[in-house]
C-alpha positions as CSV (number, residue, x, y, z in Angstrom):
1,X,139.6,-22.9,288.4
2,X,136.2,-23.3,289.4
3,X,134.1,-23.3,286.5
4,X,133.7,-27.3,285.9
5,X,130.5,-29.1,286.5
6,X,131.9,-31.9,289.0
7,X,133.5,-31.7,292.3
8,X,136.9,-31.5,292.0
9,X,137.9,-32.6,295.8
10,X,135.7,-35.7,294.8
11,X,137.5,-36.4,291.8
12,X,140.9,-35.8,293.0
13,X,140.9,-37.6,296.9
14,X,141.3,-41.4,295.5
15,X,145.0,-39.9,294.3
16,X,145.2,-37.6,297.2
17,X,149.4,-37.6,298.1
18,X,149.3,-34.8,301.3
19,X,147.0,-32.5,303.2
20,X,147.7,-29.0,303.6
21,X,146.2,-26.8,305.7
22,X,143.9,-24.8,303.0
23,X,145.3,-27.1,299.8
24,X,145.8,-30.6,299.1
25,X,148.2,-32.7,296.4
26,X,147.1,-35.5,294.4
27,X,149.7,-37.5,292.0
28,X,148.5,-38.4,288.5
29,X,149.3,-41.2,286.3
30,X,147.8,-43.0,283.4
31,X,145.7,-45.1,286.1
32,X,143.7,-41.7,286.5
33,X,142.2,-41.9,283.2
34,X,140.7,-45.1,284.0
35,X,136.7,-45.2,284.9
36,X,134.2,-43.0,284.6
37,X,136.5,-40.2,286.6
38,X,138.8,-40.4,283.3
39,X,136.9,-37.3,281.3
40,X,136.6,-35.7,284.4
41,X,140.4,-35.6,284.6
42,X,140.9,-35.2,280.9
43,X,138.4,-31.9,281.2
44,X,140.7,-30.7,284.2
45,X,143.9,-31.3,283.1
46,X,142.9,-29.4,279.6
47,X,142.1,-26.3,281.8
48,X,144.7,-26.2,283.7
49,X,147.3,-26.3,280.7
50,X,145.4,-24.0,278.9
51,X,146.1,-21.8,281.7
52,X,149.6,-22.6,282.1
53,X,149.9,-21.6,278.2
54,X,148.7,-18.6,278.5
55,X,150.4,-17.4,281.8
56,X,154.0,-18.8,279.6
57,X,152.9,-16.9,276.4
58,X,153.4,-20.1,274.4
59,X,152.0,-21.1,271.2
60,X,150.5,-24.7,272.3
61,X,149.8,-26.2,276.0
62,X,152.7,-28.4,277.3
63,X,149.7,-30.2,279.6
64,X,146.6,-31.5,277.9
65,X,143.9,-34.6,279.3
66,X,144.5,-36.3,276.1
67,X,147.7,-36.6,275.8
68,X,149.0,-40.3,277.4
69,X,151.4,-39.4,280.3
70,X,153.2,-42.2,279.9
71,X,156.9,-42.0,282.4
72,X,155.4,-38.5,282.9
73,X,153.4,-37.5,286.3
74,X,151.5,-34.8,287.2
75,X,150.7,-33.1,290.5
76,X,147.4,-31.1,291.1
77,X,147.3,-28.7,294.1
78,X,143.8,-28.5,295.4
79,X,140.9,-27.8,297.5
80,X,137.5,-29.2,297.8
81,X,136.2,-27.1,294.9
82,X,139.2,-25.4,293.4
83,X,142.3,-26.5,291.4
84,X,144.8,-24.7,292.4
85,X,148.0,-25.6,290.6
86,X,149.8,-28.2,288.4
87,X,152.9,-29.6,288.1
88,X,154.1,-31.8,285.7
89,X,157.6,-33.5,285.8
90,X,158.9,-36.6,284.0
91,X,162.3,-37.9,282.3
92,X,163.7,-35.3,279.8
93,X,166.1,-36.8,277.3
94,X,169.3,-33.7,277.1
95,X,172.4,-33.4,275.5
96,X,174.9,-32.5,278.3
97,X,178.8,-31.7,277.9
98,X,180.7,-34.0,280.0
99,X,184.6,-32.5,278.9
100,X,186.5,-31.8,275.9
101,X,187.4,-35.4,276.1
102,X,184.0,-37.1,276.2
103,X,182.4,-34.7,274.4
104,X,178.2,-34.6,274.5
105,X,176.9,-37.2,276.3
106,X,173.0,-38.2,276.8
107,X,170.9,-38.5,279.8
108,X,167.7,-38.8,280.9
109,X,167.4,-36.8,284.3
110,X,163.5,-35.9,286.0
111,X,163.1,-32.3,284.4
112,X,160.0,-30.0,285.8
113,X,157.9,-29.7,282.4
114,X,155.1,-27.5,283.2
115,X,154.5,-25.7,286.4
116,X,151.9,-23.2,287.1
117,X,149.4,-22.0,289.9
118,X,146.0,-20.5,288.9
119,X,145.7,-16.0,289.0
120,X,144.8,-15.0,292.3
121,X,146.3,-17.6,294.1
122,X,150.1,-17.0,293.4
123,X,152.2,-15.6,295.6
124,X,150.5,-17.9,298.4
125,X,152.6,-20.5,299.0
126,X,150.9,-22.9,296.8
127,X,153.8,-23.3,294.6
128,X,156.4,-24.3,297.0
129,X,154.0,-26.7,298.6
130,X,152.9,-28.5,294.9
131,X,156.8,-28.7,294.4
132,X,157.9,-29.9,298.1
133,X,154.8,-32.5,297.7
134,X,156.5,-33.1,294.5
135,X,160.0,-33.6,295.8
136,X,158.9,-35.6,298.5
137,X,156.9,-38.4,296.4
138,X,159.5,-38.8,293.9
139,X,162.1,-39.6,296.4
140,X,164.8,-36.5,295.0
141,X,166.5,-33.2,295.8
142,X,165.5,-30.0,294.1
143,X,169.2,-30.1,292.4
144,X,169.0,-32.8,290.7
145,X,166.0,-32.1,288.6
């Protein structure tokens, strides 16, 4: 997405985790909304969340700039001018069966809550780059999600 009145790279570089050959990954938490750049971070997340909502055919966006992140984090894949994708992760309260004797048990594993790569940039390895960066940053293996 490139229809912003600000340079995405300048906005996200302070939160940059990793450099890639063609794209970088930034990790956003509630601290990204503080200061003069907070309005632009919200605008970026609103646009990316809306793109994700449309792509998934959802009635409501899972990711929005007005929502406090609390214990969630958002990873943004970008280059100098474009936001290319988002991956929102955080704990999710789930009930799982531990067998007949124990019944249901509540767990709160780290979950992928929203995952989106902008149309026209899919199937180029960007989703994999974003996912792998998140795994390294969170210190988790895919099977634990």
